[in-house]
C-alpha positions, 0 to 999 in steps of 0.5 A: 537504539530503537528498531527501525522495522518491525518484522512480519511473517505473512503467507501467500497463494503460491500464485501470488509468491511467484508474481512477487518474486518475478516483479521482484527479479524484474525491478531488482528489488527485495521482496520486501521492498516490493510489498512494503510499496504495494501496501504504501500504496494501499494505504493512501488509497484508503486515506484518499478514499476517505477524503469526501468524508472530511469535507461538509457536503454543503460545502462541495455542492457551493463549490461546484 
């Protein structure tokens, strides 16, 4: 059976780790869930930031 997850080990400054624990506790979620959501949001924001590069500049001027 194929693995559906890959384990990673990361280092965080103590203050960030404490904030992560606080969020996880307040939201009744695991650290992994909180980190996955944050990484998902970061990746989505990067993809969206790249979208203007995919639309030719002349098309933007014509539409606006």
